[in-house]
TORKOL-4160 file (C-alpha; in steps of 0.2 Angstrom, whole numbers, padded with zeros to 4 digits, m for minus):
396
<pt num="1" X="m0076" Y="0056" Z="m0075"/>
<pt num="2" X="m0085" Y="0043" Z="m0064"/>
<pt num="3" X="m0084" Y="0046" Z="m0045"/>
<pt num="4" X="m0073" Y="0035" Z="m0034"/>
<pt num="5" X="m0081" Y="0027" Z="m0019"/>
<pt num="6" X="m0083" Y="0035" Z="m0003"/>
<pt num="7" X="m0066" Y="0032" Z="0005"/>
<pt num="8" X="m0056" Y="0038" Z="m0011"/>
<pt num="9" X="m0068" Y="0052" Z="m0013"/>
<pt num="10" X="m0064" Y="0058" Z="0004"/>
<pt num="11" X="m0046" Y="0059" Z="m0001"/>
<pt num="12" X="m0051" Y="0070" Z="m0016"/>
<pt num="13" X="m0060" Y="0081" Z="m0004"/>
<pt num="14" X="m0045" Y="0083" Z="0008"/>
<pt num="15" X="m0033" Y="0087" Z="m0007"/>
<pt num="16" X="m0046" Y="0100" Z="m0014"/>
<pt num="17" X="m0047" Y="0108" Z="0003"/>
<pt num="18" X="m0028" Y="0109" Z="0005"/>
<pt num="19" X="m0026" Y="0116" Z="m0013"/>
<pt num="20" X="m0040" Y="0129" Z="m0009"/>
<pt num="21" X="m0029" Y="0136" Z="0005"/>
<pt num="22" X="m0014" Y="0148" Z="0003"/>
<pt num="23" X="0001" Y="0141" Z="m0006"/>
<pt num="24" X="0006" Y="0131" Z="0009"/>
<pt num="25" X="0017" Y="0116" Z="0006"/>
<pt num="26" X="0020" Y="0103" Z="m0008"/>
<pt num="27" X="0006" Y="0090" Z="m0008"/>
<pt num="28" X="0012" Y="0072" Z="m0010"/>
<pt num="29" X="0000" Y="0058" Z="m0015"/>
<pt num="30" X="0009" Y="0041" Z="m0013"/>
<pt num="31" X="0003" Y="0024" Z="m0014"/>
<pt num="32" X="0004" Y="0008" Z="m0025"/>
<pt num="33" X="m0001" Y="0006" Z="m0043"/>
<pt num="34" X="m0020" Y="0004" Z="m0046"/>
<pt num="35" X="m0025" Y="0013" Z="m0030"/>
<pt num="36" X="m0033" Y="0028" Z="m0039"/>
<pt num="37" X="m0020" Y="0041" Z="m0036"/>
<pt num="38" X="m0022" Y="0050" Z="m0053"/>
<pt num="39" X="m0041" Y="0049" Z="m0053"/>
<pt num="40" X="m0042" Y="0057" Z="m0035"/>
<pt num="41" X="m0030" Y="0071" Z="m0040"/>
<pt num="42" X="m0040" Y="0075" Z="m0056"/>
<pt num="43" X="m0056" Y="0075" Z="m0046"/>
<pt num="44" X="m0048" Y="0086" Z="m0033"/>
<pt num="45" X="m0044" Y="0098" Z="m0047"/>
<pt num="46" X="m0062" Y="0098" Z="m0053"/>
<pt num="47" X="m0067" Y="0104" Z="m0035"/>
<pt num="48" X="m0054" Y="0118" Z="m0035"/>
<pt num="49" X="m0057" Y="0135" Z="m0044"/>
<pt num="50" X="m0039" Y="0136" Z="m0050"/>
<pt num="51" X="m0031" Y="0134" Z="m0067"/>
<pt num="52" X="m0021" Y="0118" Z="m0067"/>
<pt num="53" X="m0008" Y="0108" Z="m0077"/>
<pt num="54" X="m0005" Y="0089" Z="m0076"/>
<pt num="55" X="0011" Y="0081" Z="m0083"/>
<pt num="56" X="0017" Y="0063" Z="m0081"/>
<pt num="57" X="0035" Y="0057" Z="m0082"/>
<pt num="58" X="0028" Y="0041" Z="m0088"/>
<pt num="59" X="0024" Y="0049" Z="m0105"/>
<pt num="60" X="0041" Y="0056" Z="m0108"/>
<pt num="61" X="0056" Y="0047" Z="m0115"/>
<pt num="62" X="0073" Y="0051" Z="m0108"/>
<pt num="63" X="0066" Y="0060" Z="m0093"/>
<pt num="64" X="0078" Y="0072" Z="m0084"/>
<pt num="65" X="0077" Y="0087" Z="m0073"/>
<pt num="66" X="0075" Y="0099" Z="m0088"/>
<pt num="67" X="0058" Y="0091" Z="m0090"/>
<pt num="68" X="0053" Y="0096" Z="m0072"/>
<pt num="69" X="0059" Y="0114" Z="m0075"/>
<pt num="70" X="0049" Y="0115" Z="m0091"/>
<pt num="71" X="0033" Y="0110" Z="m0083"/>
<pt num="72" X="0036" Y="0121" Z="m0069"/>
<pt num="73" X="0039" Y="0136" Z="m0080"/>
<pt num="74" X="0022" Y="0132" Z="m0088"/>
<pt num="75" X="0014" Y="0131" Z="m0071"/>
<pt num="76" X="0022" Y="0148" Z="m0067"/>
<pt num="77" X="0014" Y="0156" Z="m0082"/>
<pt num="78" X="m0003" Y="0149" Z="m0077"/>
<pt num="79" X="m0001" Y="0156" Z="m0059"/>
<pt num="80" X="0004" Y="0173" Z="m0067"/>
<pt num="81" X="m0012" Y="0174" Z="m0077"/>
<pt num="82" X="m0023" Y="0170" Z="m0062"/>
<pt num="83" X="m0025" Y="0182" Z="m0046"/>
<pt num="84" X="m0028" Y="0166" Z="m0035"/>
<pt num="85" X="m0013" Y="0156" Z="m0042"/>
<pt num="86" X="m0012" Y="0139" Z="m0051"/>
<pt num="87" X="m0009" Y="0120" Z="m0048"/>
<pt num="88" X="0005" Y="0110" Z="m0056"/>
<pt num="89" X="0003" Y="0091" Z="m0054"/>
<pt num="90" X="0019" Y="0080" Z="m0058"/>
<pt num="91" X="0015" Y="0061" Z="m0059"/>
<pt num="92" X="0027" Y="0047" Z="m0058"/>
<pt num="93" X="0040" Y="0060" Z="m0053"/>
<pt num="94" X="0052" Y="0047" Z="m0045"/>
<pt num="95" X="0057" Y="0042" Z="m0062"/>
<pt num="96" X="0066" Y="0058" Z="m0065"/>
<pt num="97" X="0084" Y="0056" Z="m0058"/>
<pt num="98" X="0088" Y="0070" Z="m0045"/>
<pt num="99" X="0069" Y="0075" Z="m0045"/>
<pt num="100" X="0069" Y="0081" Z="m0027"/>
<pt num="101" X="0084" Y="0093" Z="m0028"/>
<pt num="102" X="0076" Y="0101" Z="m0044"/>
<pt num="103" X="0059" Y="0102" Z="m0035"/>
<pt num="104" X="0067" Y="0110" Z="m0020"/>
<pt num="105" X="0076" Y="0123" Z="m0030"/>
<pt num="106" X="0061" Y="0128" Z="m0040"/>
<pt num="107" X="0049" Y="0128" Z="m0024"/>
<pt num="108" X="0061" Y="0139" Z="m0015"/>
<pt num="109" X="0063" Y="0151" Z="m0029"/>
<pt num="110" X="0044" Y="0153" Z="m0030"/>
<pt num="111" X="0044" Y="0156" Z="m0011"/>
<pt num="112" X="0056" Y="0170" Z="m0012"/>
<pt num="113" X="0047" Y="0178" Z="m0027"/>
<pt num="114" X="0030" Y="0175" Z="m0019"/>
<pt num="115" X="0024" Y="0165" Z="m0034"/>
<pt num="116" X="0007" Y="0156" Z="m0030"/>
<pt num="117" X="0010" Y="0140" Z="m0038"/>
<pt num="118" X="0003" Y="0125" Z="m0029"/>
<pt num="119" X="0012" Y="0109" Z="m0032"/>
<pt num="120" X="0006" Y="0091" Z="m0031"/>
<pt num="121" X="0018" Y="0076" Z="m0033"/>
<pt num="122" X="0012" Y="0058" Z="m0037"/>
<pt num="123" X="0022" Y="0042" Z="m0036"/>
<pt num="124" X="0019" Y="0024" Z="m0037"/>
<pt num="125" X="0035" Y="0020" Z="m0028"/>
<pt num="126" X="0033" Y="0025" Z="m0010"/>
<pt num="127" X="0051" Y="0020" Z="m0006"/>
<pt num="128" X="0059" Y="0031" Z="m0019"/>
<pt num="129" X="0047" Y="0045" Z="m0017"/>
<pt num="130" X="0050" Y="0045" Z="0002"/>
<pt num="131" X="0069" Y="0044" Z="0000"/>
<pt num="132" X="0068" Y="0060" Z="m0011"/>
<pt num="133" X="0057" Y="0069" Z="0001"/>
<pt num="134" X="0067" Y="0066" Z="0017"/>
<pt num="135" X="0084" Y="0070" Z="0008"/>
<pt num="136" X="0079" Y="0086" Z="0000"/>
<pt num="137" X="0061" Y="0092" Z="0004"/>
<pt num="138" X="0061" Y="0091" Z="0023"/>
<pt num="139" X="0048" Y="0104" Z="0030"/>
<pt num="140" X="0041" Y="0108" Z="0013"/>
<pt num="141" X="0028" Y="0094" Z="0010"/>
<pt num="142" X="0014" Y="0084" Z="0018"/>
<pt num="143" X="0008" Y="0067" Z="0012"/>
<pt num="144" X="m0008" Y="0060" Z="0007"/>
<pt num="145" X="m0006" Y="0041" Z="0007"/>
<pt num="146" X="m0018" Y="0030" Z="m0004"/>
<pt num="147" X="m0019" Y="0012" Z="m0001"/>
<pt num="148" X="m0027" Y="m0003" Z="m0010"/>
<pt num="149" X="m0046" Y="m0002" Z="m0012"/>
<pt num="150" X="m0055" Y="m0008" Z="0003"/>
<pt num="151" X="m0070" Y="m0020" Z="0003"/>
<pt num="152" X="m0082" Y="m0005" Z="0005"/>
<pt num="153" X="m0075" Y="0003" Z="m0010"/>
<pt num="154" X="m0075" Y="m0012" Z="m0021"/>
<pt num="155" X="m0093" Y="m0017" Z="m0016"/>
<pt num="156" X="m0099" Y="0001" Z="m0019"/>
<pt num="157" X="m0090" Y="0003" Z="m0036"/>
<pt num="158" X="m0092" Y="m0015" Z="m0043"/>
<pt num="159" X="m0105" Y="m0024" Z="m0032"/>
<pt num="160" X="m0092" Y="m0037" Z="m0025"/>
<pt num="161" X="m0098" Y="m0048" Z="m0012"/>
<pt num="162" X="m0088" Y="m0052" Z="0004"/>
<pt num="163" X="m0082" Y="m0068" Z="m0003"/>
<pt num="164" X="m0078" Y="m0061" Z="m0020"/>
<pt num="165" X="m0067" Y="m0047" Z="m0012"/>
<pt num="166" X="m0058" Y="m0060" Z="m0001"/>
<pt num="167" X="m0053" Y="m0069" Z="m0017"/>
<pt num="168" X="m0051" Y="m0056" Z="m0030"/>
<pt num="169" X="m0045" Y="m0042" Z="m0019"/>
<pt num="170" X="m0045" Y="m0023" Z="m0021"/>
<pt num="171" X="m0039" Y="m0020" Z="m0038"/>
<pt num="172" X="m0052" Y="m0009" Z="m0047"/>
<pt num="173" X="m0044" Y="m0011" Z="m0064"/>
<pt num="174" X="m0046" Y="m0030" Z="m0063"/>
<pt num="175" X="m0063" Y="m0030" Z="m0057"/>
<pt num="176" X="m0071" Y="m0029" Z="m0074"/>
<pt num="177" X="m0062" Y="m0046" Z="m0078"/>
<pt num="178" X="m0069" Y="m0056" Z="m0064"/>
<pt num="179" X="m0082" Y="m0065" Z="m0074"/>
<pt num="180" X="m0067" Y="m0072" Z="m0084"/>
<pt num="181" X="m0055" Y="m0079" Z="m0071"/>
<pt num="182" X="m0041" Y="m0083" Z="m0083"/>
<pt num="183" X="m0042" Y="m0066" Z="m0090"/>
<pt num="184" X="m0042" Y="m0058" Z="m0073"/>
<pt num="185" X="m0027" Y="m0068" Z="m0067"/>
<pt num="186" X="m0017" Y="m0063" Z="m0083"/>
<pt num="187" X="m0021" Y="m0045" Z="m0080"/>
<pt num="188" X="m0016" Y="m0045" Z="m0062"/>
<pt num="189" X="0001" Y="m0055" Z="m0065"/>
<pt num="190" X="0005" Y="m0046" Z="m0081"/>
<pt num="191" X="m0002" Y="m0028" Z="m0081"/>
<pt num="192" X="0000" Y="m0026" Z="m0062"/>
<pt num="193" X="0013" Y="m0037" Z="m0054"/>
<pt num="194" X="0025" Y="m0037" Z="m0068"/>
<pt num="195" X="0023" Y="m0018" Z="m0071"/>
<pt num="196" X="0027" Y="m0015" Z="m0053"/>
<pt num="197" X="0042" Y="m0027" Z="m0052"/>
<pt num="198" X="0050" Y="m0021" Z="m0069"/>
<pt num="199" X="0046" Y="m0003" Z="m0068"/>
<pt num="200" X="0044" Y="0002" Z="m0050"/>
<pt num="201" X="0058" Y="m0009" Z="m0043"/>
<pt num="202" X="0070" Y="m0016" Z="m0055"/>
<pt num="203" X="0072" Y="0000" Z="m0065"/>
<pt num="204" X="0073" Y="0012" Z="m0050"/>
<pt num="205" X="0082" Y="0002" Z="m0037"/>
<pt num="206" X="0098" Y="m0009" Z="m0038"/>
<pt num="207" X="0093" Y="m0027" Z="m0038"/>
<pt num="208" X="0107" Y="m0039" Z="m0041"/>
<pt num="209" X="0096" Y="m0055" Z="m0042"/>
<pt num="210" X="0080" Y="m0050" Z="m0051"/>
<pt num="211" X="0075" Y="m0069" Z="m0053"/>
<pt num="212" X="0076" Y="m0071" Z="m0034"/>
<pt num="213" X="0065" Y="m0055" Z="m0031"/>
<pt num="214" X="0052" Y="m0063" Z="m0042"/>
<pt num="215" X="0053" Y="m0080" Z="m0033"/>
<pt num="216" X="0052" Y="m0071" Z="m0016"/>
<pt num="217" X="0036" Y="m0063" Z="m0021"/>
<pt num="218" X="0028" Y="m0079" Z="m0027"/>
<pt num="219" X="0034" Y="m0088" Z="m0011"/>
<pt num="220" X="0027" Y="m0074" Z="0000"/>
<pt num="221" X="0010" Y="m0076" Z="m0009"/>
<pt num="222" X="0010" Y="m0094" Z="m0007"/>
<pt num="223" X="0014" Y="m0093" Z="0012"/>
<pt num="224" X="0003" Y="m0077" Z="0015"/>
<pt num="225" X="m0003" Y="m0077" Z="0033"/>
<pt num="226" X="0011" Y="m0089" Z="0039"/>
<pt num="227" X="0027" Y="m0087" Z="0049"/>
<pt num="228" X="0042" Y="m0092" Z="0039"/>
<pt num="229" X="0060" Y="m0090" Z="0044"/>
<pt num="230" X="0073" Y="m0084" Z="0032"/>
<pt num="231" X="0082" Y="m0100" Z="0034"/>
<pt num="232" X="0067" Y="m0110" Z="0027"/>
<pt num="233" X="0065" Y="m0097" Z="0013"/>
<pt num="234" X="0083" Y="m0100" Z="0008"/>
<pt num="235" X="0079" Y="m0119" Z="0007"/>
<pt num="236" X="0065" Y="m0115" Z="m0005"/>
<pt num="237" X="0072" Y="m0102" Z="m0017"/>
<pt num="238" X="0085" Y="m0105" Z="m0030"/>
<pt num="239" X="0101" Y="m0094" Z="m0030"/>
<pt num="240" X="0095" Y="m0086" Z="m0014"/>
<pt num="241" X="0110" Y="m0078" Z="m0008"/>
<pt num="242" X="0109" Y="m0074" Z="0011"/>
<pt num="243" X="0096" Y="m0068" Z="0023"/>
<pt num="244" X="0101" Y="m0050" Z="0022"/>
<pt num="245" X="0097" Y="m0050" Z="0003"/>
<pt num="246" X="0080" Y="m0058" Z="0007"/>
<pt num="247" X="0076" Y="m0046" Z="0020"/>
<pt num="248" X="0081" Y="m0032" Z="0008"/>
<pt num="249" X="0070" Y="m0039" Z="m0006"/>
<pt num="250" X="0055" Y="m0041" Z="0005"/>
<pt num="251" X="0056" Y="m0023" Z="0010"/>
<pt num="252" X="0057" Y="m0018" Z="m0008"/>
<pt num="253" X="0041" Y="m0028" Z="m0012"/>
<pt num="254" X="0033" Y="m0021" Z="0003"/>
<pt num="255" X="0037" Y="m0003" Z="m0002"/>
<pt num="256" X="0030" Y="m0007" Z="m0019"/>
<pt num="257" X="0013" Y="m0012" Z="m0012"/>
<pt num="258" X="0015" Y="m0031" Z="m0016"/>
<pt num="259" X="0020" Y="m0041" Z="m0001"/>
<pt num="260" X="0028" Y="m0039" Z="0016"/>
<pt num="261" X="0035" Y="m0047" Z="0031"/>
<pt num="262" X="0027" Y="m0043" Z="0048"/>
<pt num="263" X="0039" Y="m0043" Z="0063"/>
<pt num="264" X="0036" Y="m0052" Z="0079"/>
<pt num="265" X="0028" Y="m0042" Z="0094"/>
<pt num="266" X="0040" Y="m0040" Z="0108"/>
<pt num="267" X="0044" Y="m0029" Z="0122"/>
<pt num="268" X="0062" Y="m0028" Z="0115"/>
<pt num="269" X="0065" Y="m0019" Z="0099"/>
<pt num="270" X="0081" Y="m0029" Z="0096"/>
<pt num="271" X="0071" Y="m0046" Z="0097"/>
<pt num="272" X="0057" Y="m0039" Z="0086"/>
<pt num="273" X="0069" Y="m0034" Z="0072"/>
<pt num="274" X="0078" Y="m0051" Z="0073"/>
<pt num="275" X="0062" Y="m0062" Z="0072"/>
<pt num="276" X="0056" Y="m0073" Z="0058"/>
<pt num="277" X="0044" Y="m0063" Z="0047"/>
<pt num="278" X="0025" Y="m0067" Z="0045"/>
<pt num="279" X="0023" Y="m0066" Z="0026"/>
<pt num="280" X="0008" Y="m0056" Z="0021"/>
<pt num="281" X="0001" Y="m0051" Z="0004"/>
<pt num="282" X="m0005" Y="m0033" Z="0004"/>
<pt num="283" X="m0019" Y="m0037" Z="m0008"/>
<pt num="284" X="m0028" Y="m0054" Z="m0008"/>
<pt num="285" X="m0029" Y="m0054" Z="m0027"/>
<pt num="286" X="m0011" Y="m0057" Z="m0028"/>
<pt num="287" X="m0012" Y="m0073" Z="m0018"/>
<pt num="288" X="m0027" Y="m0079" Z="m0029"/>
<pt num="289" X="m0018" Y="m0075" Z="m0045"/>
<pt num="290" X="m0002" Y="m0083" Z="m0040"/>
<pt num="291" X="m0010" Y="m0099" Z="m0034"/>
<pt num="292" X="m0020" Y="m0102" Z="m0050"/>
<pt num="293" X="m0035" Y="m0109" Z="m0041"/>
<pt num="294" X="m0052" Y="m0104" Z="m0046"/>
<pt num="295" X="m0064" Y="m0095" Z="m0035"/>
<pt num="296" X="m0074" Y="m0111" Z="m0032"/>
<pt num="297" X="m0059" Y="m0121" Z="m0028"/>
<pt num="298" X="m0053" Y="m0109" Z="m0015"/>
<pt num="299" X="m0070" Y="m0107" Z="m0007"/>
<pt num="300" X="m0072" Y="m0125" Z="m0005"/>
<pt num="301" X="m0055" Y="m0128" Z="0004"/>
<pt num="302" X="m0056" Y="m0122" Z="0022"/>
<pt num="303" X="m0038" Y="m0120" Z="0024"/>
<pt num="304" X="m0035" Y="m0110" Z="0008"/>
<pt num="305" X="m0050" Y="m0099" Z="0012"/>
<pt num="306" X="m0045" Y="m0097" Z="0030"/>
<pt num="307" X="m0028" Y="m0090" Z="0024"/>
<pt num="308" X="m0036" Y="m0078" Z="0012"/>
<pt num="309" X="m0048" Y="m0071" Z="0026"/>
<pt num="310" X="m0033" Y="m0069" Z="0037"/>
<pt num="311" X="m0023" Y="m0060" Z="0023"/>
<pt num="312" X="m0038" Y="m0049" Z="0020"/>
<pt num="313" X="m0039" Y="m0044" Z="0038"/>
<pt num="314" X="m0020" Y="m0041" Z="0039"/>
<pt num="315" X="m0020" Y="m0031" Z="0023"/>
<pt num="316" X="m0034" Y="m0020" Z="0029"/>
<pt num="317" X="m0024" Y="m0016" Z="0045"/>
<pt num="318" X="m0008" Y="m0012" Z="0035"/>
<pt num="319" X="m0017" Y="m0002" Z="0022"/>
<pt num="320" X="m0023" Y="0010" Z="0036"/>
<pt num="321" X="m0004" Y="0013" Z="0039"/>
<pt num="322" X="m0005" Y="0005" Z="0057"/>
<pt num="323" X="0009" Y="m0003" Z="0066"/>
<pt num="324" X="0005" Y="m0021" Z="0064"/>
<pt num="325" X="0015" Y="m0036" Z="0071"/>
<pt num="326" X="0011" Y="m0054" Z="0075"/>
<pt num="327" X="0015" Y="m0064" Z="0091"/>
<pt num="328" X="0020" Y="m0082" Z="0094"/>
<pt num="329" X="0027" Y="m0091" Z="0109"/>
<pt num="330" X="0028" Y="m0110" Z="0107"/>
<pt num="331" X="0012" Y="m0116" Z="0101"/>
<pt num="332" X="0003" Y="m0100" Z="0106"/>
<pt num="333" X="0000" Y="m0088" Z="0092"/>
<pt num="334" X="m0010" Y="m0071" Z="0089"/>
<pt num="335" X="m0013" Y="m0067" Z="0071"/>
<pt num="336" X="m0010" Y="m0048" Z="0073"/>
<pt num="337" X="m0005" Y="m0036" Z="0087"/>
<pt num="338" X="m0008" Y="m0017" Z="0083"/>
<pt num="339" X="m0001" Y="m0002" Z="0092"/>
<pt num="340" X="m0010" Y="0014" Z="0090"/>
<pt num="341" X="m0010" Y="0030" Z="0100"/>
<pt num="342" X="m0002" Y="0021" Z="0115"/>
<pt num="343" X="m0014" Y="0006" Z="0115"/>
<pt num="344" X="m0010" Y="m0012" Z="0110"/>
<pt num="345" X="m0024" Y="m0023" Z="0103"/>
<pt num="346" X="m0022" Y="m0041" Z="0100"/>
<pt num="347" X="m0032" Y="m0048" Z="0086"/>
<pt num="348" X="m0037" Y="m0066" Z="0082"/>
<pt num="349" X="m0045" Y="m0071" Z="0066"/>
<pt num="350" X="m0057" Y="m0086" Z="0066"/>
<pt num="351" X="m0062" Y="m0091" Z="0049"/>
<pt num="352" X="m0070" Y="m0108" Z="0055"/>
<pt num="353" X="m0056" Y="m0119" Z="0048"/>
<pt num="354" X="m0042" Y="m0117" Z="0060"/>
<pt num="355" X="m0043" Y="m0124" Z="0077"/>
<pt num="356" X="m0031" Y="m0120" Z="0091"/>
<pt num="357" X="m0030" Y="m0129" Z="0108"/>
<pt num="358" X="m0029" Y="m0113" Z="0117"/>
<pt num="359" X="m0034" Y="m0096" Z="0113"/>
<pt num="360" X="m0018" Y="m0086" Z="0108"/>
<pt num="361" X="m0027" Y="m0070" Z="0115"/>
<pt num="362" X="m0027" Y="m0078" Z="0133"/>
<pt num="363" X="m0009" Y="m0083" Z="0131"/>
<pt num="364" X="m0003" Y="m0066" Z="0126"/>
<pt num="365" X="m0013" Y="m0057" Z="0139"/>
<pt num="366" X="m0004" Y="m0068" Z="0152"/>
<pt num="367" X="0013" Y="m0063" Z="0146"/>
<pt num="368" X="0011" Y="m0045" Z="0140"/>
<pt num="369" X="0002" Y="m0029" Z="0144"/>
<pt num="370" X="m0012" Y="m0029" Z="0131"/>
<pt num="371" X="m0026" Y="m0016" Z="0131"/>
<pt num="372" X="m0039" Y="m0025" Z="0121"/>
<pt num="373" X="m0042" Y="m0042" Z="0114"/>
<pt num="374" X="m0052" Y="m0043" Z="0098"/>
<pt num="375" X="m0059" Y="m0058" Z="0089"/>
<pt num="376" X="m0063" Y="m0056" Z="0070"/>
<pt num="377" X="m0075" Y="m0070" Z="0064"/>
<pt num="378" X="m0084" Y="m0084" Z="0073"/>
<pt num="379" X="m0092" Y="m0076" Z="0089"/>
<pt num="380" X="m0082" Y="m0059" Z="0087"/>
<pt num="381" X="m0083" Y="m0045" Z="0075"/>
<pt num="382" X="m0090" Y="m0051" Z="0059"/>
<pt num="383" X="m0077" Y="m0052" Z="0044"/>
<pt num="384" X="m0088" Y="m0041" Z="0034"/>
<pt num="385" X="m0091" Y="m0028" Z="0048"/>
<pt num="386" X="m0072" Y="m0027" Z="0051"/>
<pt num="387" X="m0068" Y="m0025" Z="0032"/>
<pt num="388" X="m0082" Y="m0013" Z="0030"/>
<pt num="389" X="m0075" Y="m0001" Z="0044"/>
<pt num="390" X="m0061" Y="0010" Z="0046"/>
<pt num="391" X="m0047" Y="0001" Z="0057"/>
<pt num="392" X="m0044" Y="0017" Z="0066"/>
<pt num="393" X="m0062" Y="0017" Z="0072"/>
<pt num="394" X="m0062" Y="m0001" Z="0077"/>
<pt num="395" X="m0046" Y="0001" Z="0087"/>
<pt num="396" X="m0050" Y="0017" Z="0095"/>
C-alpha cells in the first residue's frame, strides 16, 4: 500500500496512537469522498500491533442493524483471542438505519463486560454521521476530521504545480486523468459528484426537489467566490421553491463536501444568519469540471483565474475547519474573515486581475475590531506559500 502524503500520514499516526492506548472511546473518521479516509485507517492498522477487522456497509445489500451486530460479534471473538484486544472498523456506517443506537448498545455492553474491542467508524456523510453521534453516542466518541487534499499533498503525491492544483483541485483519484482533461472532467462529474449527490444525499436525506439540488450545485460552482442573494438564485433556478429550501439544500451540499455558502461577518449573530451567502466550492476541481473550460482557457482568462485562486484560498481555510465568513459594506469587501482562538483575521486575495478602488482591509479595520490584516498574493503572502502551509500556523 502506497503511503499518503505528509498531512494525511499524520492522520494515520494520530489514529494509530489512539488505538494503541487503552480502549478509550469510539474513533470516528469523517470527511468527504475521495479524501483518503479508508486508506489512512488501513495504514493506521498497519502501525498497531492488534488484530483488526474491516467491514464496509457499501459492500452489503439490504444493510440493517443485524449486520453491525454480526460484525461486532466477530470483533469480540478477535478481542477474546488477543490479550491486548482488537480493532473493529465499520465503514460507511451511516447507510445502516438506526446505526448509532446499535453501536451505543454494543459499546455499552462491552464496557460493562470489560471487552477490549476498539471501534473505528468511517462515514462520507458528515451530516448523517454527526446526527447519529449527537443523538446516541454523546460522551463515547472523538472525531478525526479528514478534508479534501491540500496543495502540498497533491504536489507531493502527484507532482502537481500550483497552477495545476488551482485548476484541477484536490481529488487524488482524478489526478491520474489530468493529461486527458475530458476524461478527468467525466470522472469528477460522474464518479465523484453524482455519487455524492445520489448516494450520500438523495438516498440518505429527504430531498423533495432533486433536480433543484443539482441545479443549485452547478450554480454555486459557476458563482464560486461571489456573493449571491437567495432572491437572485431563485431567478436563475427552475422550480426553485423558496429561500428556505435553497438554504437547506446549500447546507446539505456543504455537509457533503461539495459547495457551501459563507455567511457575512457581523457583530450581530442575527444579521450574520440573515445575510446573502458567498458561494464557495470546497474543491476547485468542481468549478473547473462544471465550467467545462480547458486548463489553458481558464489560465488565460484573468477573471476566471482570479475566482479559482480565491476559491482555492477559501477552500483551504474551510478544509481546516475554521470559522470563515466574508465581509461587505457598500462597495467595500473583504474576501474572508476568520475567527480563531479569540482572534479575528481579515484576508484579501489579490490574484492580479481584480482591482478595487479602496482596500477592503482598510475599510473593515475602520468599522470593526480586527486583530490582523492579511493579503494573499501580490505584495502579501504568496499564494503557493499560503496553500503550502497549515492555516492554523498562518493565523496564529
